[in-house]
C-alpha positions in Angstrom: -22.9 -27.0 1.3 -23.3 -27.8 4.8 -19.8 -25.6 5.4 -20.7 -23.2 3.5 -23.6 -22.4 4.8 -22.5 -22.7 8.2 -19.4 -20.4 7.9 -22.0 -17.5 5.9 -24.3 -17.8 9.0 -21.5 -17.5 11.5 -20.0 -14.5 9.7 -23.5 -13.0 9.1 -24.0 -13.2 13.1 -20.6 -11.7 13.9 -21.4 -9.0 11.4 -24.8 -8.3 13.1 -23.0 -8.5 16.4 -20.9 -5.3 15.0 -23.5 -3.7 13.9 -25.9 -3.9 16.8 -23.7 -3.4 19.9 -20.6 -1.8 18.8 -21.0 0.8 15.6 -23.6 2.8 17.5 -21.1 3.3 20.1 -18.1 3.7 18.1 -19.9 6.4 16.2 -21.3 8.4 19.0 -18.1 8.9 20.9 -15.9 9.4 17.7 -13.9 5.9 17.8 -14.8 5.5 14.0 -16.1 7.9 11.4 -18.0 5.2 9.6 -19.9 2.2 10.9 -17.5 -0.5 11.9 -19.4 -3.5 10.0 -19.0 -1.4 6.6 -15.4 -2.7 6.9 -16.0 -6.2 7.4 -19.3 -6.9 5.6 -17.9 -7.8 2.2 -16.2 -11.0 1.3 -13.1 -11.7 2.1 -10.0 -9.9 0.3 -6.4 -10.4 -0.4 -4.1 -7.5 -0.9 -1.1 -8.0 -3.6 2.1 -5.4 -2.8 5.2 -5.5 -4.4 7.5 -3.6 -6.5 6.5 -3.0 -10.5 8.4 -5.9 -11.8 7.8 -8.4 -9.3 5.2 -10.3 -11.0 1.9 -8.9 -9.4 -0.1 -9.2 -12.6 1.0 -12.4 -13.8 0.8 -14.1 -10.4 -3.0 -12.9 -10.5 -3.6 -13.9 -14.2 -2.1 -17.4 -13.3 -5.0 -17.8 -10.4 -7.7 -16.8 -12.3 -6.5 -18.7 -15.2 -6.7 -15.8 -18.1 -5.3 -12.6 -18.8 -7.1 -10.8 -16.9 -4.7 -7.9 -15.9 -2.0 -6.3 -18.1 1.6 -7.6 -17.6 5.4 -6.2 -18.7 8.9 -5.5 -17.4 7.6 -1.7 -17.2 5.1 -0.3 -15.0 1.5 -1.1 -16.3 -0.6 0.1 -14.2 -1.0 2.6 -11.9 -4.1 1.8 -10.4 -5.6 0.1 -7.5 -7.7 -2.6 -9.0 -10.3 -4.8 -6.9 -10.7 -8.5 -8.9 -14.1 -10.0 -7.8 -16.2 -12.4 -8.7 -19.3 -12.5 -11.4 -22.0 -14.4 -10.2 -24.1 -13.5 -13.1 -21.9 -14.8 -15.7 -22.8 -18.2 -17.7 -21.0 -21.1 -16.6 -19.9 -21.8 -20.0 -18.2 -18.3 -20.8 -15.0 -18.1 -21.1 -12.9 -16.5 -18.4 -12.9 -12.7 -19.0 -13.3 -9.5 -17.4 -17.3 -8.8 -17.7 -17.6 -5.8 -15.9 -15.3 -2.4 -15.0 -16.8 0.0 -12.7 -14.7 3.5 -11.7 -13.4 4.6 -8.3 -16.4 7.1 -7.5 -19.0 4.0 -7.8 -16.7 2.0 -5.5 -16.2 4.7 -3.0 -20.0 5.4 -3.0 -21.9 2.1 -3.1 -22.7 0.6 0.2 -22.3 -2.9 -0.9 -18.6 -2.5 -1.0 -16.5 -1.7 2.0 -14.3 1.3 0.6 -15.9 4.1 2.4 -13.1 5.0 4.6 -10.8 5.2 1.3 -12.7 8.4 0.3 -10.6 10.4 2.6 -8.0 9.8 0.0 -9.6 12.2 -2.5 -10.3 12.7 -6.3 -6.9 11.7 -7.5 -7.1 8.6 -5.8 -11.1 7.8 -6.9 -9.3 8.3 -10.7 -6.7 5.4 -9.7 -9.0 3.0 -8.1 -11.6 0.6 -9.9 -13.5 -2.7 -9.7 -13.3 -5.6 -12.2 -15.7 -8.5 -12.1 -14.2 -11.8 -13.6 -16.1 -14.8 -14.2 -13.4 -17.2 -12.9 -14.5 -19.8 -10.0 -11.1 -19.0 -8.3 -12.7 -15.9 -6.9 -15.9 -17.7 -5.7 -15.0 -16.7 -2.4 -12.8 -14.1 -2.1 -11.6 -11.0 -4.1 -8.0 -9.8 -5.0 -6.6 -6.3 -4.8 -3.8 -5.7 -7.4 -1.9 -2.2 -6.4 0.4 -0.3 -8.2 4.1 -1.3 -8.2 6.4 0.2 -5.5 9.2 2.3 -7.0 12.1 4.5 -6.1 11.3 7.3 -8.3 7.9 8.0 -7.4 6.9 9.8 -4.1 3.7 10.0 -2.5 3.3 13.5 -3.2 4.0 12.9 -6.9 1.2 10.4 -7.0 -1.4 12.8 -5.9 -2.4 10.9 -3.0 -0.9 9.1 0.0 0.4 6.0 -1.0 1.3 4.7 2.3 -2.2 5.6 3.5 -4.1 3.9 0.9 -1.7 0.8 1.6 -2.6 0.9 5.2 -6.1 1.0 4.7 -7.0 -1.8 2.3 -4.0 -4.1 4.7 -6.8 -3.4 7.1 -9.5 -4.3 5.3 -7.6 -7.4 4.0 -7.5 -10.8 5.2 -4.5 -11.8 3.7 -1.6 -9.6 2.3 0.8 -11.3 -0.5 4.2 -8.9 -0.5 5.8 -10.2 -3.8 9.7 -9.9 -5.0 11.2 -10.8 -7.9 15.0 -12.6 -8.6 16.3 -9.6 -9.9 15.4 -7.0 -7.0 15.8 -9.3 -4.2 16.4 -6.0 -2.1 13.9 -3.7 -1.5 13.0 0.0 -2.9 12.2 2.9 -0.9 8.3 2.3 -1.1 8.5 -1.2 -0.3 10.9 -0.6 2.8 8.5 1.9 3.9 5.5 -0.1 3.6 6.9 -3.2 5.0 8.6 -1.3 8.2 6.3 1.2 9.1 2.9 1.0 7.3 1.7 -2.9 7.1 3.3 -3.6 10.5 1.2 -0.9 12.0 -2.1 -1.7 10.5 -2.4 -5.7 10.2 -1.2 -8.4 12.0 1.9 -10.3 11.4 0.3 -13.4 10.9 -1.7 -12.1 7.4 1.5 -11.7 5.8 3.0 -13.4 3.3 6.2 -13.0 1.8 6.8 -14.3 -1.9 9.6 -14.7 -4.2 8.1 -14.8 -7.4 9.2 -15.3 -11.2 11.7 -17.9 -9.9 11.4 -19.6 -13.0 13.7 -16.9 -14.2 16.7 -18.2 -12.0 19.2 -19.8 -14.2 19.9 -22.5 -11.6 19.2 -23.7 -8.4 22.5 -22.0 -7.5 21.3 -18.8 -8.5 18.3 -19.5 -6.4 19.4 -20.2 -3.3 21.7 -17.0 -3.7 18.5 -14.9 -4.7 16.6 -16.6 -1.6 19.6 -15.9 0.9 20.2 -12.3 -0.1 16.1 -11.8 0.3 16.2 -13.3 3.6 18.9 -11.2 4.9 16.9 -7.8 3.5 13.5 -9.0 5.3 15.2 -9.4 8.3 16.9 -5.9 8.5 13.6 -4.1 7.4 11.2 -5.9 9.7 13.4 -6.0 12.2 12.7 -9.5 13.6 15.1 -11.8 15.3 13.9 -14.6 13.0 14.0 -15.0 9.4 10.6 -14.7 7.9 9.2 -17.6 5.7 9.5 -17.0 2.1 7.0 -18.5 -0.2 8.5 -19.7 -3.6 6.1 -19.4 -6.5 6.2 -18.7 -10.6 4.2 -18.4 -13.4 3.7 -22.3 -14.9 3.1 -20.7 -18.7 6.1 -18.8 -18.2 8.0 -22.0 -16.7 7.0 -24.4 -19.8 8.4 -21.5 -22.1 11.7 -21.5 -20.2 12.0 -25.6 -19.7 11.7 -25.8 -23.4 14.5 -23.1 -24.2 16.9 -25.0 -21.5 15.5 -28.1 -19.8 18.3 -28.7 -17.4 18.8 -25.5 -16.1 15.1 -25.0 -14.8 14.5 -28.7 -13.9 14.8 -27.7 -10.2 11.3 -26.0 -10.8 10.0 -29.6 -10.9 10.8 -30.2 -7.0 9.1 -26.8 -5.8 5.9 -27.3 -7.8 4.7 -27.9 -3.9 5.9 -24.7 -3.0 3.0 -23.3 -5.7 0.3 -25.3 -4.6 0.7 -24.1 -0.7 0.7 -20.6 -1.7 -2.4 -20.8 -3.8 -4.0 -23.0 -1.1 -3.1 -20.1 1.4 -4.9 -17.6 -0.8 -7.9 -20.0 -1.5 -8.4 -20.2 2.7 -8.8 -16.9 2.8 -12.8 -17.1 3.7 -11.5 -19.2 6.6 -9.0 -16.4 7.5 -11.9 -14.4 7.4 -13.3 -15.9 10.2 -10.5 -15.9 12.3 -10.0 -12.1 11.4 -13.5 -11.4 12.2 -13.2 -13.0 15.7 -9.9 -11.0 16.2 -11.9 -7.7 14.6 -14.6 -8.1 17.3 -12.1 -9.2 20.4 -10.0 -5.8 19.4 -12.9 -3.5 19.0 -14.8 -4.6 21.7 -12.0 -4.4 24.1 -10.9 -0.9 23.0 -14.3 0.3 23.3 -14.5 -1.7 26.9 -11.8 0.4 28.0 -13.1 3.9 26.3 -16.2 3.7 28.1 -14.1 2.3 31.6 -12.3 5.6 31.6 -15.2 7.9 30.8 -17.1 6.1 33.9 -13.7 6.5 36.3 -13.5 10.2 35.2 -17.2 10.6 36.4 -17.1 8.7 39.3 -14.2 10.3 40.7 -15.8 14.0 39.7 -19.2 12.9 41.4 -17.2 11.6 44.8 -15.3 15.4 44.8 -18.4 17.1 44.2 -20.1 14.8 47.0 -17.2 15.4 49.6 -17.1 19.3 48.3 -21.2 19.8 48.9 -21.2 18.2 52.3 -18.2 20.5 53.4 -20.5 23.1 51.8 -23.6 22.0 53.6 -21.9 22.0 56.8 -20.2 25.5 56.3 -24.0 26.7 55.3 -25.8 25.2 58.4 -23.1 26.8 60.5 -23.2 30.2 58.4 -27.1 30.0 58.8 -26.9 29.0 62.5 -25.0 31.6 63.1 -27.0 34.5 61.2 -30.1 33.1 63.5 -28.3 33.5 66.7 -26.8 37.0 65.3 -30.7 37.9 64.3 -32.5 36.6 67.8 -29.9 38.2 70.0 -28.6 41.3 68.4 -30.7 41.9 65.5 -33.9 42.7 67.4 -36.1 40.0 65.9 -37.3 37.9 68.9 -36.5 34.3 70.3 -34.4 31.8 68.4 -37.8 29.9 67.0 -39.6 32.7 65.8 -40.1 32.7 62.1 -38.6 35.8 61.2 -35.3 34.4 62.7 -35.5 31.0 61.4 -36.1 32.9 57.7 -32.8 34.8 58.4 -30.9 31.6 58.9 -32.7 29.6 56.1 -31.8 32.9 53.7 -28.1 32.6 54.9 -27.7 28.7 54.5 -29.8 29.1 50.6 -27.1 31.9 49.8 -24.0 30.1 51.2 -24.8 27.4 49.3 -25.8 29.1 46.3 -22.2 31.0 46.4 -20.8 27.5 47.3 -22.1 25.9 43.8 -20.9 29.1 41.6 -17.7 29.4 42.8 -15.8 26.7 44.8 -17.6 23.8 43.3 -17.0 25.0 39.6 -13.6 25.8 40.3 -12.8 22.5 41.5 -14.3 20.7 38.6 -12.5 22.5 36.3 -9.1 22.0 38.4 -10.4 18.3 38.2 -10.7 18.6 34.5 -7.0 19.5 34.0 -5.4 17.2 36.6 -7.2 14.2 34.5 -6.1 15.6 31.1 -2.5 15.8 32.3 -2.5 12.3 33.8 -4.9 10.6 31.7 -3.1 7.7 31.7 -4.5 7.1 35.2 -8.1 6.7 34.6 -8.2 3.3 33.9 -5.8 0.4 35.6 -2.7 -0.9 33.3 -2.5 -3.9 34.8 -1.0 -6.1 31.9 0.5 -5.3 28.5 -2.8 -6.5 26.8 -4.6 -3.6 28.6 -1.6 -1.2 28.0 -2.1 -2.0 24.2 -5.8 -1.5 23.9 -5.5 1.6 26.0 -3.0 3.5 23.8 -5.3 2.6 21.0 -7.9 4.6 22.7 -5.8 6.9 24.8 -5.9 10.1 22.2 -9.8 9.5 21.4 -10.7 9.5 25.2 -8.5 12.9 25.9 -10.3 14.2 22.6 -14.0 13.5 23.9 -13.5 14.7 27.1 -11.7 17.9 25.9 -14.6 18.7 23.5 -17.2 17.9 26.1 -15.4 19.5 29.0 -16.3 16.0 31.1 -20.0 17.1 30.9 -22.0 13.5 29.5 -24.8 11.1 30.8 -23.0 8.9 33.5 -26.3 6.4 33.1 -25.6 6.5 29.3 -22.1 5.6 29.6 -23.0 2.9 32.1 -25.2 1.1 30.5 -23.4 1.3 27.3 -20.5 -0.3 29.0 -22.6 -3.2 30.4 -23.6 -3.6 26.9 -20.0 -3.6 25.6 -18.4 -5.4 28.2 -20.9 -8.3 27.8 -19.5 -8.7 24.0 -16.0 -8.4 25.3 -16.6 -11.2 28.0 -19.4 -13.4 26.6 -19.7 -12.8 22.7 -16.0 -13.3 22.1 -15.9 -16.5 24.1 -19.1 -17.4 22.0 -17.5 -16.6 18.6 -14.3 -18.9 19.5 -16.6 -21.7 20.4 -18.4 -21.5 17.0 -14.9 -21.3 15.4 -13.8 -24.5 17.1 -16.7 -26.0 15.3 -15.7 -24.7 12.3 -12.3 -26.3 12.8 -13.8 -29.5 13.4 -15.5 -29.4 10.2 -12.1 -28.9 8.4 -10.5 -32.0 10.2 -13.5 -34.2 8.7 -12.5 -33.5 5.5 -15.1 -31.5 3.9 -12.8 -28.3 3.4 -10.1 -30.4 1.0 -12.9 -31.5 -0.9 -14.5 -27.8 -1.5 -10.7 -26.6 -2.4 -9.5 -27.4 -6.2 -6.4 -28.7 -6.4 -3.6 -25.7 -7.1 -2.5 -27.6 -9.9 -5.6 -27.8 -11.7 -4.4 -25.1 -14.2 
């Protein structure tokens, strides 16, 4: 109980840090269309992807301990389904779906983090839903079931951009399971695009687990090894990684029981792979722990990007201020010379008397003020426009890019900085930006360090063995 309370408290503190310090700046400058905390304030989520025959629904049912999702060899469900815990259900009630909500409800309810999916339109909303299930497996996390990926269906045929939806969900998820089955150890077109382009761009590599499911359908251990080798080769080609990605092996215990009854000798190798099922289930159940790490990474990433965004804005205005000061100084000197010449002319040739007479001084002052007004209207405005155009052409010079980390962060906000400068023409308050930068920089340096210290304390709690007691054994079916 102490561990759970500590984790919930730490999670709340991190969400509050984002809400108080990061979101106001992100919304003000167009860094985000919605408050940043809306995507992290809900419970940990596990996104499950795969070809239509990869056994996603079967695996989910295995986790939940009941037939919640429809299963079949052909495509059975073309909806994105959020499966979450129903804490109001009586504990003695059989595991079942207790409530179903449609996509419009999900996209508009502030309790859930799916506001960013509104942009995908009504067609997507009609293929988006939530199920509440009273399975203890869901006590600390939610599962996201997805439509199977096919060769014959394009994003246009679906009525929404499938890859964009997958990308947004991958960004929200704390863990992504990518499932394959022995009959399709290769990859179809949509899964190739998802792995090669979408997921790699929207989430971190360590959040993605590759899973070879339905291994109970292999006829022998030799058959399994052949399928495993084929999948390893295909994934190494798709992901572009030099090393072969780890592939988790799993199967449905209920389906395997049927197979073993039919041919005990052929499926005897499954006995030696039970630990693989246990490890996969444990990885999913550790989503709450992953959520803390992901929240820390979320704060580090966005605070650093906003830090660079504001740094670029400050440098833009500071350089403009220096140029204006130099130009004003030159204009002042020129104005004083012009005013002096006008006063000399008035005293000697204009017939206005002595150089110190008030009419003469008035003529000199008038000439000075007139020259300064002309200087402000023409040279300074022209200089500001030329400076703005130059900075837009060489926008990468606004901040120093001394290492790869800064380059990556800057690349993420570079376009946003350009858009904001183009929209405002550089007319914004330097004092406000400096104040916001000070606050964001403090989060970037001190806040993230404090978060990591707190996460180390959580790790110490896990080492004490409390975590082991709270996670049920994966074989307790």
